[in-house]
C-alpha positions in Angstrom: -19.2 -20.4 10.3 -22.0 -21.7 8.0 -21.7 -24.0 5.0 -21.4 -21.2 2.5 -18.4 -19.7 4.3 -16.7 -23.1 4.5 -17.1 -23.4 0.7 -15.5 -20.0 0.0 -12.4 -19.6 2.2 -11.7 -16.1 0.9 -14.6 -14.4 2.7 -13.8 -11.3 4.7 -14.6 -13.1 8.0 -11.8 -15.6 7.4 -8.7 -14.7 9.3 -5.4 -15.1 7.5 -2.3 -16.4 9.1 -0.2 -13.3 9.8 3.1 -15.3 9.2 1.8 -16.4 5.8 0.8 -12.9 5.0 4.2 -11.6 6.0 5.9 -14.1 3.8 3.7 -13.3 0.8 4.4 -9.6 1.4 8.1 -10.1 1.5 8.1 -12.2 -1.7 6.0 -9.4 -3.3 8.5 -6.7 -2.2 11.4 -8.8 -3.5 9.7 -9.3 -6.9 8.9 -5.6 -7.1 12.5 -4.7 -6.2 13.8 -7.1 -8.8 11.5 -5.5 -11.5 12.6 -2.0 -10.6 16.2 -3.1 -10.8 17.6 -1.7 -14.0 19.0 -4.0 -16.6 22.6 -3.2 -15.7 21.9 -3.7 -12.0 23.6 -5.9 -9.4 21.0 -8.7 -9.5 20.3 -10.5 -12.7 19.3 -14.2 -12.7 19.3 -14.6 -16.5 21.3 -12.0 -18.6 18.9 -10.0 -20.8 21.2 -10.3 -23.8 20.5 -14.1 -24.1 18.2 -14.7 -27.1 14.6 -15.9 -26.3 15.2 -16.5 -22.6 16.7 -13.2 -21.5 13.5 -11.8 -20.1 12.0 -14.9 -18.6 13.2 -14.0 -15.1 11.4 -10.6 -15.3 8.3 -12.3 -16.6 8.4 -14.8 -13.7 8.9 -12.0 -11.2 5.9 -10.1 -12.7 3.7 -13.2 -12.5 4.7 -13.8 -8.8 4.1 -10.1 -8.0 0.6 -10.2 -9.6 -0.2 -13.4 -7.6 1.0 -11.7 -4.4 -1.2 -8.7 -5.1 -4.2 -11.0 -5.7 -3.5 -12.6 -2.3 -4.1 -9.3 -0.7 -7.3 -8.5 -2.7 -5.8 -6.3 -5.5 -6.6 -8.5 -8.5 -5.0 -6.8 -11.4 -5.4 -9.9 -13.5 -8.9 -8.7 -14.4 -7.2 -5.9 -16.4 -6.1 -8.6 -18.8 -9.6 -10.0 -19.3 -9.6 -12.8 -16.7 -12.6 -11.2 -14.9 -14.8 -11.5 -18.0 -14.4 -15.2 -18.1 -15.2 -15.6 -14.4 -18.3 -13.5 -14.9 -19.5 -15.8 -17.6 -19.0 -18.8 -15.4 -21.1 -17.3 -12.5 -24.1 -16.7 -14.8 -24.8 -20.5 -14.9 -25.0 -20.6 -18.7 -24.2 -24.1 -19.9 -23.6 -24.8 -23.6 -23.6 -28.5 -24.6 
């Protein structure tokens, strides 16, 4: 492994721990199942009829699911404009 590979641990040559990958996959499946669960379902951490905080559990589950997908290489965060910011940083343009 050369110095460039050590600096970027997410290169394709880097092997991931299969146990960690399984845990991340299980968490992602659990978050997906929680999001598919209808409002009147069996599992509800915060009731949706509570003002201002009712949907925070779904938002958290969606954030964790997006992170799990990014772990496996499906970065859907770029749909929301995050990729444009990273592209600007890689150009090396510095504004003082």
